[in-house]
C-alpha positions as CSV (number, residue, x, y, z in Angstrom):
1,M,-12.1,-16.8,8.9
2,K,-11.0,-17.7,5.4
3,I,-8.4,-15.8,3.4
4,A,-6.5,-16.1,0.1
5,I,-3.0,-15.2,-0.8
6,M,-2.2,-14.0,-4.3
7,G,1.5,-14.6,-5.1
8,Y,3.4,-17.3,-3.3
9,G,6.9,-15.9,-3.5
10,T,9.1,-14.6,-0.7
11,I,6.4,-12.5,1.0
12,G,3.4,-14.7,0.3
13,S,5.1,-17.8,1.8
14,G,6.2,-15.6,4.7
15,V,2.6,-14.7,5.4
16,M,1.8,-18.4,5.5
17,E,4.6,-19.0,7.9
18,V,3.6,-16.1,10.2
19,L,0.0,-17.4,10.3
20,K,1.2,-20.9,11.1
21,T,3.7,-20.0,13.7
22,N,1.6,-17.3,15.5
23,G,-1.8,-18.8,14.7
24,G,-2.9,-19.1,18.3
25,V,-2.0,-15.6,19.3
26,I,-3.6,-14.2,16.1
27,A,-6.8,-16.2,16.7
28,S,-7.1,-14.8,20.2
29,R,-6.7,-11.2,18.9
30,V,-9.1,-11.7,16.0
31,G,-11.6,-13.8,18.0
32,E,-11.3,-16.8,15.6
33,P,-8.6,-18.5,13.6
34,I,-7.5,-17.2,10.3
35,E,-7.2,-20.0,7.7
36,V,-5.7,-19.8,4.2
37,K,-8.2,-21.4,1.9
38,K,-6.7,-20.6,-1.6
39,V,-3.3,-19.5,-2.9
40,L,-3.1,-18.0,-6.4
41,D,0.1,-18.5,-8.4
42,L,1.1,-19.4,-11.9
43,R,3.2,-22.2,-10.6
44,D,2.5,-25.5,-8.9
45,F,4.4,-26.5,-5.8
46,E,4.6,-30.3,-5.9
47,G,5.6,-31.8,-2.6
48,D,4.8,-28.5,-0.7
49,P,2.0,-28.6,1.8
50,V,0.5,-25.5,0.0
51,Q,-0.1,-27.4,-3.2
52,P,-3.7,-28.5,-2.4
53,L,-4.6,-24.8,-1.9
54,V,-3.1,-23.6,-5.2
55,V,-5.4,-22.1,-7.9
56,H,-4.4,-20.5,-11.2
57,D,-7.4,-18.3,-11.9
58,Y,-8.1,-15.3,-9.7
59,M,-11.8,-15.7,-10.3
60,D,-11.7,-18.8,-8.2
61,I,-11.0,-16.5,-5.3
62,V,-13.4,-13.7,-6.4
63,N,-16.3,-16.2,-6.6
64,D,-15.6,-17.9,-3.3
65,D,-17.9,-16.3,-0.8
66,E,-16.2,-17.9,2.2
67,I,-13.1,-15.9,1.5
68,V,-13.4,-12.5,3.2
69,M,-9.8,-11.2,3.1
70,V,-7.1,-11.4,0.4
71,V,-3.3,-10.8,0.6
72,E,-1.7,-9.5,-2.5
73,T,2.1,-10.1,-2.7
74,M,2.5,-10.5,-6.5
75,G,4.4,-7.2,-7.2
76,G,4.0,-4.9,-10.2
77,V,1.0,-2.9,-11.2
78,E,-0.6,-5.4,-13.5
79,P,-2.2,-7.9,-13.2
80,A,-2.2,-7.1,-9.5
81,Y,-4.4,-4.0,-10.0
82,T,-7.0,-6.0,-12.0
83,F,-7.1,-8.8,-9.4
84,V,-7.2,-6.4,-6.3
85,K,-9.9,-4.3,-7.9
86,A,-12.0,-7.4,-8.5
87,M,-11.6,-8.5,-4.9
88,L,-12.6,-5.1,-3.5
89,E,-15.6,-4.9,-5.8
90,K,-16.7,-8.3,-4.5
91,G,-16.6,-6.9,-0.9
92,K,-13.4,-8.7,0.1
93,A,-10.8,-6.7,2.2
94,V,-7.3,-6.6,0.7
95,T,-3.9,-6.0,2.1
96,T,-0.8,-5.6,-0.1
97,S,3.0,-5.3,0.2
98,N,3.2,-4.0,-3.4
99,K,4.6,-0.5,-3.4
100,A,4.3,-0.2,-7.2
101,L,0.6,-0.9,-7.0
102,V,0.0,1.4,-4.1
103,A,2.0,4.3,-5.5
104,D,0.2,4.1,-8.8
105,K,-3.3,3.1,-7.8
106,G,-3.6,3.6,-4.0
107,A,-6.1,6.5,-4.1
108,E,-8.3,4.7,-6.6
109,L,-8.3,1.4,-4.7
110,L,-9.1,3.2,-1.4
111,R,-12.1,4.8,-3.1
112,I,-13.3,1.5,-4.5
113,A,-12.9,-0.2,-1.2
114,A,-14.9,2.5,0.6
115,E,-17.7,2.4,-2.1
116,C,-17.9,-1.4,-1.6
117,G,-17.9,-1.2,2.2
118,T,-14.6,-2.9,2.7
119,N,-10.9,-2.0,3.4
120,F,-7.7,-1.7,1.4
121,M,-4.5,-1.6,3.6
122,F,-0.8,-1.4,2.6
123,E,1.4,-1.1,5.7
124,A,4.1,-3.4,4.3
125,S,4.4,-1.4,1.1
126,V,6.7,1.2,2.6
127,G,8.7,0.2,5.6
128,G,8.7,-3.6,5.4
129,G,8.3,-4.5,9.0
130,I,8.3,-0.9,10.3
131,P,4.7,0.2,11.1
132,I,5.2,3.7,9.7
133,I,1.9,4.1,7.9
134,R,-0.2,3.1,10.9
135,T,1.9,5.4,13.0
136,I,1.1,8.4,10.8
137,L,-2.6,7.5,10.4
138,A,-3.4,6.4,13.9
139,C,-0.8,7.8,16.3
140,L,0.3,11.2,14.9
141,T,-3.2,12.4,13.9
142,G,-2.9,15.3,16.3
143,D,0.2,16.6,14.5
144,V,0.8,18.4,11.2
145,I,3.7,16.4,9.7
146,E,6.3,18.9,8.6
147,E,9.0,16.5,7.4
148,I,9.6,12.8,6.6
149,T,13.1,11.6,5.7
150,G,13.8,7.9,5.4
151,I,16.3,5.2,4.6
152,V,13.6,3.0,3.0
153,N,15.6,0.7,0.8
154,G,17.5,-2.1,2.5
155,T,19.5,-3.0,-0.6
156,T,21.1,0.3,-1.1
157,N,21.7,0.8,2.6
158,Y,23.5,-2.5,2.8
159,M,25.6,-1.6,-0.2
160,M,26.6,1.8,1.1
161,T,27.4,0.4,4.5
162,K,29.7,-2.2,2.9
163,M,31.4,0.4,0.7
164,M,31.9,2.8,3.6
165,R,33.2,0.1,6.1
166,E,35.2,-2.2,3.8
167,G,36.3,0.0,0.9
168,S,34.7,-2.3,-1.6
169,D,33.7,-0.9,-5.0
170,F,30.2,-0.6,-6.3
171,D,30.1,-3.6,-8.7
172,A,31.6,-6.0,-6.1
173,V,29.2,-5.0,-3.4
174,L,26.2,-5.3,-5.8
175,K,27.3,-8.8,-6.7
176,E,27.5,-9.6,-3.0
177,A,24.1,-8.2,-2.3
178,Q,22.6,-10.3,-5.1
179,A,24.4,-13.4,-3.8
180,N,22.9,-12.8,-0.3
181,G,19.4,-12.3,-1.7
182,Y,19.3,-8.6,-0.8
183,A,19.3,-7.4,-4.4
184,E,17.2,-8.6,-7.4
185,K,18.8,-10.1,-10.6
186,D,17.8,-6.7,-12.1
187,P,18.7,-4.3,-9.4
188,T,17.6,-1.1,-11.2
189,A,14.6,-0.2,-9.0
190,D,16.8,-0.3,-5.9
191,I,20.1,1.2,-7.1
192,E,18.6,4.0,-9.1
193,G,16.3,5.1,-6.3
194,L,13.0,4.1,-8.0
195,D,11.9,1.9,-5.1
196,A,12.6,4.6,-2.5
197,C,10.8,7.1,-4.7
198,R,7.6,5.2,-4.7
199,K,7.7,4.8,-1.0
200,I,8.2,8.5,-0.3
201,A,5.4,9.2,-2.7
202,I,3.1,6.9,-0.7
203,L,4.0,8.5,2.6
204,T,3.6,12.0,1.2
205,S,0.2,11.1,-0.3
206,I,-1.0,9.9,3.1
207,V,0.2,13.1,4.8
208,A,-1.2,15.3,2.1
209,G,-4.5,13.3,1.8
210,A,-4.2,13.5,-2.0
211,Q,-2.2,11.9,-4.8
212,V,1.5,12.6,-5.1
213,D,2.8,11.1,-8.3
214,Y,6.2,9.4,-8.0
215,E,7.1,10.5,-11.5
216,D,7.1,14.1,-10.2
217,I,9.8,13.5,-7.6
218,P,13.4,14.1,-8.7
219,T,15.2,10.8,-8.1
220,E,18.9,9.8,-8.2
221,G,20.3,6.4,-7.1
222,I,23.7,5.3,-5.8
223,S,25.2,3.9,-9.0
224,K,27.5,6.9,-9.5
225,I,29.0,6.7,-6.0
226,T,32.7,5.8,-6.2
227,Q,35.5,4.9,-3.8
228,T,36.8,8.4,-4.2
229,D,33.5,9.7,-2.9
230,I,33.9,7.3,0.1
231,L,37.4,8.7,0.7
232,Y,36.1,12.2,1.0
233,A,33.1,11.1,3.1
234,N,35.4,9.5,5.6
235,K,37.5,12.6,5.7
236,M,34.4,14.6,6.6
237,H,33.3,12.0,9.2
238,R,30.1,11.5,7.3
239,M,28.2,8.5,5.9
240,I,26.6,8.4,2.4
241,K,23.0,7.3,2.6
242,L,20.3,7.1,0.0
243,L,17.6,9.3,1.5
244,A,13.9,9.8,0.5
245,D,12.9,13.2,1.7
246,S,9.6,15.1,1.9
247,K,9.1,18.5,3.5
248,A,6.0,20.6,3.8
249,V,6.4,23.9,1.9
250,G,3.4,26.3,2.3
251,D,0.4,24.4,1.1
252,T,2.3,21.7,-0.8
253,Y,5.4,19.5,-0.4
254,S,9.0,19.4,-1.6
255,C,10.4,15.9,-2.3
256,R,13.6,14.3,-3.4
257,V,15.4,10.9,-3.5
258,A,19.2,11.1,-3.7
259,P,22.4,10.1,-2.0
260,F,23.2,12.5,0.9
261,L,26.3,13.0,3.1
262,V,24.9,12.5,6.6
263,A,26.7,13.9,9.7
264,Q,27.3,11.9,12.9
265,E,24.7,13.9,14.8
266,H,22.0,13.1,12.3
267,P,19.6,10.3,13.6
268,L,19.9,8.4,10.4
269,Y,23.7,8.2,10.5
270,A,23.9,5.0,12.5
271,V,21.2,3.1,10.4
272,N,23.3,0.5,8.7
273,D,23.2,-2.8,6.7
274,V,19.7,-3.9,5.5
275,F,17.9,-1.9,8.3
276,N,15.6,0.9,7.4
277,A,14.5,4.0,9.4
278,V,12.0,6.8,8.9
279,F,12.5,10.1,10.6
280,V,9.3,12.1,11.2
281,K,8.9,15.7,12.4
282,G,5.5,16.9,13.6
283,N,4.6,20.4,14.6
284,M,3.6,19.3,18.1
285,L,5.6,16.1,18.7
286,G,8.8,17.4,17.2
287,E,11.3,14.8,16.0
288,S,10.8,11.0,16.2
289,M,12.3,8.0,14.4
290,Y,11.0,4.5,13.5
291,Y,13.6,1.8,13.0
292,G,13.6,-1.8,12.1
293,S,13.9,-4.5,9.4
294,G,12.8,-2.9,6.2
295,A,12.8,-5.9,4.0
296,G,12.8,-9.7,4.1
297,S,10.2,-12.4,4.1
298,L,9.2,-12.5,7.8
299,P,9.5,-8.8,8.7
300,T,7.4,-7.8,5.7
301,A,5.0,-10.7,6.2
302,S,4.6,-9.5,9.8
303,A,3.3,-6.1,8.6
304,V,0.9,-7.9,6.2
305,V,-0.5,-10.0,8.9
306,G,-0.9,-7.0,11.1
307,D,-3.1,-5.5,8.4
308,L,-5.1,-8.8,8.3
309,V,-5.7,-8.7,12.0
310,R,-6.9,-5.1,11.8
311,M,-9.2,-5.8,8.9
312,A,-10.6,-8.9,10.5
313,K,-11.6,-6.9,13.5
314,H,-13.3,-4.3,11.2
315,L,-15.1,-6.5,8.6
316,D,-18.3,-4.7,9.2
317,R,-17.0,-1.1,8.7
318,V,-14.6,0.9,6.6
319,I,-11.4,2.2,8.3
320,P,-11.1,5.7,6.9
321,I,-7.9,6.7,5.1
322,E,-7.8,10.1,3.5
323,W,-6.0,9.8,0.1
324,R,-8.0,11.6,-2.6
325,E,-7.3,11.0,-6.3
326,E,-6.8,14.8,-6.7
327,K,-3.2,15.4,-7.7
328,V,-0.8,17.4,-5.5
329,V,1.4,19.8,-7.4
330,L,4.8,19.6,-5.7
331,A,6.9,22.6,-5.0
332,D,9.5,23.6,-7.6
333,E,12.5,21.2,-7.2
334,K,14.9,24.0,-8.2
335,E,14.0,26.0,-5.1
336,Q,15.1,23.2,-2.7
337,R,18.1,24.4,-0.7
338,Y,21.1,22.3,0.3
339,A,24.8,22.6,0.9
340,H,26.6,20.5,-1.7
341,F,29.9,18.5,-1.7
342,I,31.7,18.9,-5.1
343,R,34.7,17.2,-6.6
344,S,36.1,19.4,-9.4
345,T,39.1,19.6,-11.7
346,A,38.9,23.4,-11.6
347,D,41.5,25.3,-9.5
348,K,40.8,27.0,-6.2
349,K,40.5,30.5,-7.7
350,A,37.9,29.4,-10.2
351,I,36.0,27.6,-7.5
352,E,35.9,30.6,-5.2
353,T,34.9,32.8,-8.1
354,A,32.0,30.5,-8.9
355,F,30.8,29.7,-5.4
356,A,32.2,32.5,-3.2
357,Q,32.8,31.1,0.2
358,V,33.5,27.4,0.3
359,D,35.2,24.9,2.6
360,F,37.9,22.9,0.9
361,I,38.3,19.2,1.8
362,D,41.8,17.7,1.3
363,A,41.6,13.9,0.9
364,G,44.9,13.6,-0.9
365,V,43.3,12.9,-4.3
366,E,45.4,14.0,-7.2
367,G,44.0,16.0,-10.1
368,E,40.9,17.3,-8.4
369,I,39.7,19.4,-5.5
370,G,36.9,18.6,-3.0
371,F,34.9,21.4,-1.4
372,V,31.6,22.1,0.3
373,T,29.3,24.9,-0.9
374,P,27.2,27.2,1.2
375,V,23.5,26.3,1.5
376,M,21.9,27.4,-1.8
377,S,18.9,26.7,-4.1
378,E,19.2,24.0,-6.7
379,R,18.8,26.7,-9.3
380,E,21.7,28.7,-7.8
381,F,23.9,25.6,-7.6
382,D,23.3,24.7,-11.3
383,K,24.3,28.2,-12.3
384,C,27.5,28.2,-10.2
385,A,28.5,24.7,-11.3
386,A,28.0,25.6,-14.9
387,S,30.3,28.6,-14.5
388,L,33.2,26.2,-13.7
389,G,33.1,25.0,-17.3
390,E,31.9,21.8,-19.0
391,G,33.2,18.6,-17.3
392,A,34.7,20.5,-14.4
393,V,32.4,18.8,-11.8
394,V,33.4,15.2,-11.5
395,G,31.4,14.3,-8.4
396,H,28.4,15.8,-6.5
397,I,26.6,14.7,-3.4
398,R,24.1,16.8,-1.4
399,I,24.6,17.3,2.4
400,A,21.8,16.4,4.8
């Protein structure tokens, strides 16, 4: 069975390695071997065994009738969208690890795939090596999913773990993450929460069966977290985690990506380093959690090859995935309710006047006061915080 790989970077080369290392097992599960016939990339790879397979024009793959499945690991929306659309319209099944493409064009590409009698799959786009999409679509189909909360970005989880454990500051940990290959040269998508935002948009779209636009999800990253925040977190025996959160609210969903203070009893508290985890609450199953390597060449490639095997066993029929292009209008973000940890330069009397009953946290920091508010709506919080006066709030983290 002939396939092509578009994009021979970290993930694309990982797919090649998985197919080579586990080729015998994969062949027995598919019923025949899977062979990479072409690799699309702008570059050449002189001296690499892949070089004879390299092509530079995606139409070489489109027009090759022997190729029945395509792996897209290029990243970004364009030209990936143009290439994937062309493959689907030609009847070739496609799997991708590209969360930007799936978040932006997933519903449309699923429709095109169904119209052309083929499949579009994207397990690796959310949890890396964690099979969360297939779990929701195939294993939890008897449940109404009420909540999904995840640590879905290995870079930020690694950074927060290092900051919490070692007391390192943000810039130093970021440089270390980049040196270890955990963070890109331009880390904006990770540290500002954009990567996690796209992933929770994909998961919510699958649960909702319709399009959740990631631009509609309020998103904050970890770039404002300081060692003073860490000091208070340790005092409260909590960990700071970048969480991507989605909850069913009536006939819609309420979503947010932000740093949260997580208590020891929370299932995500002990998820550290580059590991990811997704917590799911169903109305029948109750609570469950899915944990594993959320990034990296081979874990992500493993999820891609899992899609290949499934598509290979269903070349003659469409695997239904409900994700309509109709847009979901999310619940008002200002109605979301949390307790909040605040660092403020105001005095205790002003704080109690603004927020009524609060719990003060003494971490020995001069010139400011730390406290935890009652659970309140975002709208109520904004009003109370504003009443302290301009510049009085010097730090703010929600509490999970």
